[in-house]
SEVEXVO-484707 format. One line per 8 residues: number of its first residue (from 1); their letters; for each residue x, y, z of N, C-alpha, C. Coordinates in Angstrom, 1 decimal. Example, Ala and Ser with C-alpha at 12.3 -4.5 7.8 and 13.67 -1.06 7.14 Angstrom:
1 = AS = 13.2/-5.7/7.8/12.3/-4.5/7.8/13.2/-3.3/7.8; 12.8/-2.2/7.1/13.7/-1.1/7.1/12.9/0.0/7.9
# end
This chain:
1 = MRQAVSMV = 179.3/253.4/96.7/179.7/253.4/95.3/180.4/252.2/94.9; 181.4/251.7/95.7/182.2/250.6/95.4/181.3/249.4/95.2; 180.3/249.3/96.1/179.4/248.1/95.9/178.7/248.1/94.5; 178.3/249.3/94.1/177.6/249.4/92.8/178.6/249.1/91.7; 179.8/249.6/91.8/180.8/249.3/90.7/181.2/247.8/90.7; 181.3/247.3/91.9/181.7/245.9/92.0/180.6/245.0/91.4; 179.3/245.4/91.6/178.3/244.5/91.1/178.4/244.5/89.5; 178.6/245.7/88.9/178.7/245.7/87.5/179.9/244.9/87.0
9 = ARLGFRLQ = 181.0/245.0/87.7/182.2/244.3/87.3/182.0/242.7/87.4; 181.4/242.3/88.5/181.2/240.9/88.7/180.3/240.3/87.6; 179.3/241.1/87.1/178.4/240.7/86.0/179.1/240.8/84.6; 180.2/241.4/84.5/180.9/241.4/83.3/180.7/242.5/82.4; 180.2/243.7/82.9/180.0/244.9/82.0/181.4/245.3/81.5; 181.6/245.6/80.3/182.8/246.1/79.9/182.5/247.5/79.3; 182.6/248.5/80.3/182.2/249.9/80.1/183.2/250.5/79.1; 182.7/251.2/78.1/183.6/251.8/77.1/183.1/253.2/76.8
17 = QLPSVLSR = 184.0/254.0/76.3/183.6/255.4/76.0/182.8/255.4/74.7; 181.9/256.3/74.6/181.1/256.3/73.4/181.3/257.7/72.6; 181.0/257.7/71.3/181.2/258.9/70.6/180.3/260.0/71.2; 180.7/261.3/70.8/180.0/262.4/71.4/178.6/262.5/71.0; 177.8/263.2/71.7/176.4/263.3/71.4/176.0/264.0/70.1; 175.0/263.4/69.5/174.5/264.2/68.3/173.3/265.0/68.8; 173.2/266.2/68.3/172.2/267.1/68.8/170.9/267.0/68.2; 170.8/266.2/67.0/169.5/266.2/66.3/168.5/265.4/67.1
25 = QLSCAQDV = 167.3/266.0/67.4/166.3/265.3/68.2/165.6/264.2/67.3; 165.0/263.3/67.9/164.2/262.3/67.2/163.0/262.9/66.5; 162.8/262.3/65.3/161.6/262.8/64.6/160.8/261.6/64.1; 160.2/261.7/62.9/159.4/260.6/62.4/160.2/259.4/62.1; 161.5/259.6/62.1/162.4/258.4/61.9/162.6/257.6/63.1; 162.0/258.0/64.3/162.1/257.2/65.5/161.7/255.8/65.4; 160.7/255.5/64.6/160.2/254.1/64.5/161.3/253.2/63.9; 162.2/253.7/63.1/163.2/252.8/62.4/164.5/252.8/63.2
33 = LRRTPLYD = 164.6/253.5/64.3/165.8/253.5/65.1/165.8/252.2/66.0; 166.9/251.6/66.2/167.0/250.5/67.0/167.0/250.9/68.5; 166.5/250.1/69.4/166.4/250.4/70.8/167.2/249.4/71.7; 167.8/249.8/72.7/168.4/249.0/73.6/167.5/248.3/74.5; 167.9/247.3/75.3/166.9/246.7/76.3/166.5/247.8/77.3; 167.2/248.9/77.5/166.9/249.8/78.5/166.1/251.0/78.0; 165.6/250.9/76.8/164.9/252.0/76.2/163.7/252.5/77.1; 162.8/251.6/77.5/161.7/252.1/78.3/162.1/252.6/79.6
41 = LHLAHGGK = 163.1/252.0/80.2/163.7/252.6/81.5/164.1/254.0/81.3; 164.8/254.3/80.2/165.3/255.6/80.0/164.1/256.6/79.9; 163.0/256.2/79.2/161.9/257.1/79.1/161.2/257.3/80.4; 161.2/256.3/81.2/160.5/256.3/82.6/161.4/257.3/83.5; 162.6/257.4/83.2/163.4/258.3/84.1/163.6/259.6/83.4; 162.8/259.9/82.5/162.9/261.3/81.8/164.0/261.4/80.8; 164.5/260.4/80.2/165.5/260.4/79.3/165.1/261.2/78.0; 166.0/262.1/77.6/165.8/262.9/76.3/166.5/262.1/75.2
49 = MVEFAGWS = 165.7/261.5/74.5/166.3/260.5/73.4/166.7/261.2/72.1; 167.8/260.8/71.6/168.3/261.4/70.4/168.7/260.2/69.5; 168.9/260.5/68.2/169.5/259.5/67.3/170.9/259.4/67.4; 171.5/258.2/67.6/173.0/258.1/67.6/173.3/256.8/66.9; 174.0/257.0/65.7/174.5/255.8/65.0/173.3/254.7/64.7; 172.2/255.2/64.5/171.1/254.3/64.2/170.3/253.8/65.3; 170.7/254.3/66.6/170.0/253.9/67.9/169.3/255.1/68.5; 168.3/254.8/69.3/167.7/255.8/70.1/168.3/255.7/71.5
57 = LPVQYRDS = 169.1/256.8/71.8/169.8/256.8/73.1/169.6/258.1/73.9; 169.7/258.1/75.2/169.5/259.3/76.0/170.7/260.2/76.0; 170.5/261.5/75.6/171.5/262.4/75.7/171.7/263.0/77.1; 170.6/263.0/77.8/170.5/263.4/79.3/169.2/263.0/79.9; 169.1/263.3/81.2/167.8/262.9/81.9/167.2/264.2/82.4; 166.5/264.1/83.6/165.9/265.3/84.0/167.0/266.3/84.6; 168.1/265.8/85.1/169.2/266.6/85.5/169.8/267.3/84.3; 170.5/268.4/84.5/171.2/269.0/83.4/172.4/268.2/83.1
65 = HVDSHLHT = 173.1/268.4/81.9/174.3/267.8/81.6/175.4/268.0/82.6; 175.5/269.3/83.1/176.6/269.7/84.0/176.3/268.9/85.3; 175.1/268.9/85.8/174.7/268.2/87.1/175.1/266.7/87.0; 174.7/266.1/85.8/175.0/264.7/85.7/176.5/264.4/85.6; 177.2/265.3/84.9/178.7/265.2/84.9/179.3/265.2/86.2; 178.9/266.2/87.0/179.6/266.4/88.3/179.2/265.2/89.3; 177.9/264.8/89.1/177.4/263.6/90.0/178.4/262.4/89.7; 178.6/262.2/88.5/179.5/261.0/88.0/180.9/261.1/88.7
73 = RQHCSLFD = 181.4/262.3/88.6/182.7/262.6/89.2/182.7/262.4/90.8; 181.7/262.8/91.4/181.7/262.8/92.8/181.1/261.5/93.4; 180.3/260.8/92.7/179.6/259.6/93.1/179.7/258.5/92.1; 178.6/258.2/91.4/178.6/257.1/90.6/177.4/257.2/89.6; 177.6/256.9/88.3/176.6/256.9/87.3/176.6/255.6/86.5; 175.4/255.3/85.9/175.2/254.2/85.1/174.9/254.7/83.7; 175.7/254.2/82.7/175.6/254.4/81.3/175.1/253.2/80.6; 174.3/253.4/79.5/173.8/252.4/78.7/174.7/252.1/77.6
81 = VSHMLQIS = 175.5/251.0/77.6/176.4/250.7/76.5/176.0/249.5/75.7; 174.7/249.0/75.9/174.3/247.8/75.2/174.1/247.9/73.8; 174.0/249.2/73.2/174.0/249.3/71.8/175.3/249.0/71.1; 176.4/248.9/71.9/177.7/248.5/71.4/177.9/247.0/71.2; 176.8/246.3/71.7/176.8/244.8/71.6/178.0/244.2/72.4; 178.4/244.8/73.4/179.5/244.3/74.2/179.1/244.2/75.7; 178.0/243.6/75.9/177.5/243.5/77.3/177.2/242.0/77.5; 177.8/241.5/78.6/177.7/240.1/78.9/176.5/239.7/79.8
89 = VPAAGAVH = 175.6/240.6/80.0/174.4/240.4/80.7/173.3/240.1/79.7; 172.5/239.0/79.8/171.4/238.7/78.9/170.5/240.0/78.8; 170.0/240.2/77.6/169.1/241.4/77.4/167.9/241.4/78.4; 167.4/240.1/78.6/166.3/240.0/79.4/166.5/240.4/80.9; 167.8/240.4/81.3/168.1/240.8/82.7/168.7/242.2/82.8; 168.8/242.9/81.7/169.4/244.2/81.8/168.6/245.2/82.6; 167.2/245.2/82.5/166.5/246.1/83.2/166.5/245.8/84.7; 166.5/244.5/85.0/166.5/244.1/86.4/167.9/244.6/87.0
97 = LATALLEN = 169.0/244.4/86.3/170.3/244.8/86.8/170.3/246.3/87.0; 169.9/247.1/86.0/169.9/248.6/86.1/169.0/249.0/87.2; 167.9/248.4/87.4/167.0/248.8/88.5/167.6/248.6/89.8; 168.3/247.4/90.0/169.0/247.1/91.2/170.1/248.1/91.5; 170.9/248.4/90.5/171.9/249.4/90.8/171.4/250.8/91.1; 170.2/251.2/90.5/169.7/252.5/90.8/169.0/252.6/92.1; 168.9/251.5/92.9/168.4/251.5/94.2/169.5/252.1/95.2; 170.7/252.1/94.8/171.7/252.8/95.5/171.6/254.3/95.3
105 = PEVKLAGL = 171.4/255.0/96.4/171.2/256.5/96.2/172.2/257.3/95.6; 173.5/256.7/95.5/174.6/257.4/94.9/174.6/257.2/93.4; 173.8/256.2/92.9/173.9/255.9/91.5/172.8/256.6/90.7; 173.1/257.3/89.6/172.1/257.9/88.8/172.4/257.5/87.3; 171.4/257.7/86.5/171.6/257.4/85.1/172.3/258.6/84.5; 173.2/258.4/83.5/173.9/259.5/82.8/173.9/259.2/81.3; 173.7/260.3/80.5/173.6/260.1/79.1/174.8/260.4/78.3; 174.6/260.5/77.0/175.7/260.7/76.1/176.5/262.0/76.3
113 = AARDSLRL = 175.8/263.1/76.7/176.4/264.4/76.8/177.4/264.3/77.9; 177.0/263.7/79.1/178.0/263.6/80.2/179.1/262.7/79.9; 178.8/261.6/79.2/179.9/260.7/78.9/180.9/261.4/78.0; 180.5/262.2/77.1/181.5/262.9/76.2/182.4/263.8/76.9; 181.8/264.7/77.8/182.6/265.6/78.5/183.5/265.0/79.6; 183.0/263.9/80.1/183.8/263.1/81.1/185.1/262.5/80.4; 184.9/261.9/79.2/186.0/261.2/78.5/187.0/262.3/78.1; 186.5/263.5/77.7/187.4/264.6/77.3/188.2/265.1/78.5
121 = EAGLCLYG = 187.6/265.3/79.6/188.4/265.7/80.8/189.4/264.7/81.1; 189.1/263.3/80.9/190.1/262.3/81.2/191.1/262.1/80.1; 191.0/262.9/79.0/192.0/262.8/77.9/191.9/261.6/77.1; 190.7/261.0/77.1/190.5/259.7/76.4/190.1/260.0/74.9; 190.6/259.2/74.0/190.3/259.4/72.6/189.0/258.8/72.2; 188.4/259.4/71.2/187.1/258.9/70.6/187.5/258.5/69.2; 187.3/257.2/68.9/187.7/256.7/67.6/186.8/257.4/66.5; 187.4/257.8/65.4/186.7/258.5/64.4/186.8/260.0/64.4
129 = KDIDERTT = 187.2/260.5/65.7/187.5/261.8/65.8/188.9/262.2/66.2; 189.3/261.6/67.3/190.7/261.8/67.8/191.7/260.9/67.3; 191.3/259.6/66.9/192.2/258.7/66.3/191.4/257.9/65.2; 192.0/257.4/64.2/191.4/256.5/63.2/192.5/255.6/62.7; 192.2/254.8/61.6/193.1/253.9/61.1/194.4/254.4/60.6; 194.4/255.7/60.4/195.6/256.4/59.9/196.5/256.9/61.0; 196.1/256.8/62.3/196.8/257.4/63.4/197.6/256.3/64.1; 198.9/256.5/64.3/199.7/255.5/65.0/199.6/255.8/66.5
137 = PVEGSLGW = 199.8/254.8/67.4/199.8/255.0/68.8/200.7/256.2/69.2; 201.9/256.3/68.6/202.8/257.4/69.0/202.3/258.8/68.6; 201.7/258.9/67.5/201.1/260.2/67.1/199.9/260.5/68.0; 199.2/259.5/68.4/198.1/259.7/69.2/198.4/259.8/70.8; 199.6/259.9/71.1/200.1/259.8/72.5/199.6/258.7/73.2; 199.6/257.5/72.6/199.1/256.3/73.2/200.2/255.2/73.2; 201.4/255.7/73.3/202.5/254.7/73.3/202.5/253.8/74.6; 201.8/254.3/75.6/201.7/253.5/76.8/200.9/252.2/76.7
145 = TLGKRRRA = 200.2/252.1/75.6/199.4/250.9/75.4/200.2/249.7/74.8; 201.5/250.1/74.5/202.4/249.0/73.9/203.3/248.6/75.0; 203.2/247.3/75.5/204.1/246.8/76.6/205.4/246.5/76.1; 206.3/246.4/77.0/207.8/246.2/76.7/208.0/244.9/75.9; 207.2/243.9/76.2/207.5/242.6/75.5/207.1/242.8/74.1; 206.0/243.3/73.8/205.5/243.5/72.4/206.5/244.5/71.7; 207.0/245.5/72.3/207.9/246.4/71.6/209.2/245.6/71.2; 209.6/244.8/72.1/210.8/244.0/71.8/210.5/242.9/70.7
153 = AMDFPGAK = 209.4/242.3/70.9/209.1/241.2/69.9/208.6/241.7/68.6; 208.1/242.9/68.6/207.5/243.6/67.4/206.5/242.6/66.6; 205.6/242.1/67.5/204.7/241.1/67.0/203.3/241.6/66.9; 203.1/242.9/66.5/201.8/243.5/66.4/201.7/244.2/65.0; 200.5/244.4/64.5/200.4/245.1/63.2/201.0/246.5/63.3; 201.8/246.8/62.2/202.4/248.1/62.1/203.6/248.3/62.9; 204.2/247.2/63.5/205.3/247.3/64.4/206.5/248.0/63.7; 206.7/247.7/62.4/207.9/248.2/61.7/207.8/249.7/61.6
161 = VIVPQLKS = 206.6/250.2/61.6/206.5/251.7/61.6/206.4/252.3/63.0; 205.7/251.7/63.9/205.5/252.2/65.2/206.6/252.2/66.1; 207.4/251.1/66.2/208.5/250.9/67.1/209.6/251.9/66.8; 210.0/252.2/65.6/211.0/253.2/65.4/210.5/254.6/65.8; 209.2/254.9/65.7/208.6/256.1/66.1/208.7/256.3/67.7; 208.7/255.2/68.4/208.8/255.4/69.8/210.2/255.9/70.2; 211.2/255.8/69.4/212.6/256.2/69.6/212.9/257.5/68.9; 212.0/258.1/68.2/212.3/259.3/67.5/211.2/260.2/67.6
169 = KVQRRRVG = 211.2/261.4/66.9/210.2/262.4/66.9/209.3/262.2/65.7; 208.0/262.1/65.9/207.0/262.0/64.9/206.6/263.4/64.3; 206.1/263.4/63.2/205.8/264.8/62.7/204.6/265.5/63.4; 203.7/264.7/64.0/202.6/265.3/64.7/202.3/264.5/66.0; 201.7/265.2/66.9/201.3/264.6/68.1/199.9/265.1/68.6; 199.2/264.1/69.3/197.9/264.6/69.9/198.3/265.4/71.2; 197.7/266.5/71.4/198.0/267.3/72.6/196.7/267.7/73.3; 196.8/268.1/74.5/195.7/268.8/75.2/195.8/270.3/75.1
177 = LMCEGAPM = 194.7/270.9/75.0/194.6/272.4/74.9/193.7/272.9/75.9; 194.1/274.1/76.5/193.2/274.7/77.5/193.2/276.2/77.2; 192.0/276.8/77.2/191.8/278.2/77.0/190.6/278.8/77.8; 190.6/280.1/77.8/189.4/280.8/78.3/188.7/281.4/77.1; 187.5/281.9/77.3/186.8/282.5/76.1/185.8/281.5/75.6; 185.6/281.6/74.2/184.6/280.7/73.6/185.2/279.3/73.5; 184.3/278.2/73.7/184.8/276.9/73.7/185.4/276.4/72.3; 186.4/275.7/72.4/187.0/275.1/71.2/186.2/273.9/70.8
185 = RAHSPILS = 186.1/273.8/69.5/185.2/272.7/69.0/186.0/271.9/67.9; 185.5/270.7/67.6/186.1/269.9/66.5/186.3/270.7/65.2; 187.4/270.6/64.6/187.7/271.3/63.3/188.2/272.7/63.4; 188.2/273.2/64.7/188.7/274.6/64.9/190.2/274.6/64.5; 190.7/275.5/63.7/192.1/275.6/63.3/193.0/275.9/64.5; 194.1/275.3/64.6/195.2/275.6/65.5/196.3/276.3/64.9; 196.7/277.5/65.4/197.7/278.3/64.8/198.9/278.5/65.7; 200.0/278.8/65.1/201.2/279.3/65.9/200.9/280.7/66.3
193 = TEGAVIGT = 201.7/281.2/67.2/201.5/282.6/67.7/201.8/283.6/66.6; 202.5/283.1/65.5/202.7/284.0/64.3/201.4/284.0/63.4; 200.6/283.2/63.6/199.4/283.1/62.8/199.3/282.1/61.7; 200.3/281.2/61.7/200.2/280.1/60.7/199.4/278.9/61.2; 198.6/278.4/60.3/197.8/277.2/60.7/198.8/276.0/60.8; 198.7/275.3/62.0/199.6/274.2/62.2/198.9/272.9/62.5; 197.6/273.0/62.8/196.9/271.8/63.2/195.4/272.1/63.3; 194.7/271.0/63.9/193.2/271.1/64.0/192.7/270.5/65.3
201 = VTSGCPSP = 191.8/271.1/65.9/191.1/270.5/67.1/190.3/269.3/66.6; 190.4/268.3/67.4/189.5/267.0/67.1/188.4/266.9/68.1; 188.5/267.3/69.3/187.4/267.3/70.3/187.6/268.6/71.2; 186.4/269.1/71.7/186.5/270.2/72.6/185.2/270.5/73.3; 185.3/271.0/74.5/184.1/271.3/75.2/184.4/272.1/76.5; 183.5/272.8/77.1/183.7/273.4/78.4/183.9/272.3/79.4; 184.9/272.4/80.3/185.1/271.4/81.4/184.2/271.8/82.6; 183.2/271.0/83.0/182.4/271.4/84.2/183.2/271.4/85.4
209 = CLKKNVAM = 184.3/270.6/85.5/185.1/270.5/86.7/186.0/271.7/86.8; 186.7/272.1/85.8/187.7/273.1/85.7/187.2/274.4/85.5; 186.0/274.6/85.0/185.4/275.8/84.6/186.3/276.6/83.6; 186.9/275.7/82.7/187.7/276.3/81.6/187.3/275.4/80.4; 187.8/275.9/79.2/187.5/275.1/78.0/188.7/274.2/77.7; 188.4/273.0/77.4/189.5/272.0/77.1/189.2/271.4/75.7; 190.4/270.9/75.1/190.2/270.3/73.8/191.4/269.4/73.6; 191.3/268.7/72.5/192.4/267.8/72.0/192.6/268.1/70.5
217 = GYVPYEYS = 193.8/268.0/70.1/194.1/268.2/68.6/195.5/267.8/68.3; 195.8/267.9/67.0/197.1/267.5/66.6/197.9/268.7/66.0; 199.2/268.8/66.5/200.2/269.8/66.1/201.5/269.2/65.8; 202.3/269.9/65.0/203.7/269.3/64.9/204.4/269.1/66.2; 205.3/268.1/66.1/206.0/267.7/67.3/206.6/269.0/68.1; 207.2/269.9/67.4/207.9/271.0/68.0/207.0/271.9/68.8; 205.6/271.8/68.6/204.7/272.6/69.3/203.9/271.8/70.4; 204.4/270.5/70.7/203.6/269.7/71.5/204.0/269.6/73.0
225 = QPGTLLLV = 205.0/270.4/73.4/205.4/270.4/74.8/204.4/271.2/75.7; 204.0/270.7/76.8/203.1/271.4/77.7/203.7/272.8/78.1; 202.7/273.7/78.1/203.1/275.1/78.3/203.4/276.0/77.1; 203.3/275.3/75.9/203.5/276.0/74.6/202.3/276.9/74.4; 202.4/278.1/74.1/201.4/279.0/73.8/201.0/278.9/72.2; 199.8/278.8/72.0/199.3/278.7/70.6/198.1/279.6/70.4; 197.5/279.7/69.2/196.3/280.3/69.0/195.3/279.3/68.4; 194.0/279.5/68.8/192.9/278.7/68.2/191.9/279.6/67.6
233 = EVRRKQQM = 191.5/279.3/66.5/190.4/280.1/65.7/189.0/279.6/66.1; 188.3/280.4/66.8/186.9/280.0/67.2/185.9/281.1/66.7; 185.0/280.7/66.0/184.0/281.7/65.5/184.7/282.8/64.7; 185.7/282.4/63.9/186.4/283.3/63.1/187.2/284.3/63.9; 187.4/284.1/65.1/188.3/285.0/66.0/189.4/284.1/66.6; 190.5/284.7/66.7/191.7/284.0/67.2/191.8/284.2/68.8; 192.1/283.2/69.6/192.2/283.4/71.0/193.4/282.5/71.4; 194.0/282.9/72.6/195.1/282.2/73.1/194.8/280.9/73.6
241 = AMVSKMPF = 195.6/279.9/73.4/195.4/278.6/74.1/196.8/278.1/74.5; 196.8/277.2/75.5/198.0/276.6/76.0/198.0/275.1/75.9; 199.1/274.5/75.4/199.3/273.1/75.4/199.3/272.6/76.9; 198.4/271.6/77.2/198.3/271.1/78.6/198.6/269.6/78.7; 199.0/269.2/79.8/199.2/267.8/80.1/197.8/267.1/80.2; 197.7/265.9/79.8/196.4/265.2/80.0/196.7/264.0/80.9; 195.7/263.6/81.7/194.4/264.0/81.7/194.2/265.5/82.3; 193.1/266.2/81.8/192.9/267.5/82.4/192.5/267.4/83.9
249 = VPRNYYTL = 191.7/266.4/84.2/191.2/266.1/85.5/191.8/264.8/85.9; 192.5/264.7/87.1/193.1/263.4/87.5/192.2/262.3/87.5; 192.7/261.2/87.0/191.9/259.9/86.9/191.8/259.3/88.3; 190.7/258.7/88.6/190.6/258.0/89.9/189.8/256.8/89.7; 190.3/255.9/88.7/189.5/254.7/88.4/189.5/253.7/89.5; 188.4/253.0/89.7/188.3/251.9/90.7/188.5/250.6/89.9; 189.4/249.8/90.4/189.7/248.5/89.8/189.6/247.5/90.8; 189.1/246.3/90.4/189.1/245.1/91.3/190.4/244.6/91.6
257 = K = 190.7/244.2/92.9/192.0/243.7/93.3/191.8/242.2/93.8
# end
């Protein structure tokens, strides 16, 4: 697996998390969707293509979403991020590179569905859902992205608002949630145990690794401590949820040294 990851790193892939999968299948609009250099390779490997942000991308392959998710955790998977236009491998060489990586028996292709559940287990934000231009790093529980030098120098956009937040309590915080029962989904209301609506789920799905339902959302600061019991409304029914530390599944990133 390290050999495969190292090859990607040497060639300059900047792997990034993608937005969650859209469930709408391709229709007659397929002809107008843009295609990545790996489009034909996806089809050859049984990729189930869907429309995503104007592109034709694989939601999964012949393996189920859960099998693909678990394989990625246990071994190694290859995701197509070339539609993000942040790939330093020439388009003409993308198929050759992917084919070479797939010769390693541990490496399999994985689609948008696995990528979304994997990033949620890791507690990673999706722009446009979990954070946007109105979210500060402190509200989004991303204060770790601001180094000590930058905090001291206050030389980044929004510093006059963000730095004071690092030293005080903000009105809302992004938290992890865990529950049993029906899966929590985006836009599900979060309630106090007294039944008052206090926040909203931004992302949620069943965790293939934990066999529980996990989610992220925003609640007032006083409800943000791990272990706090809350209610989440799912399918017009209220169920218990607990604020959880993130990541839900321990990170085990491989980095070059």
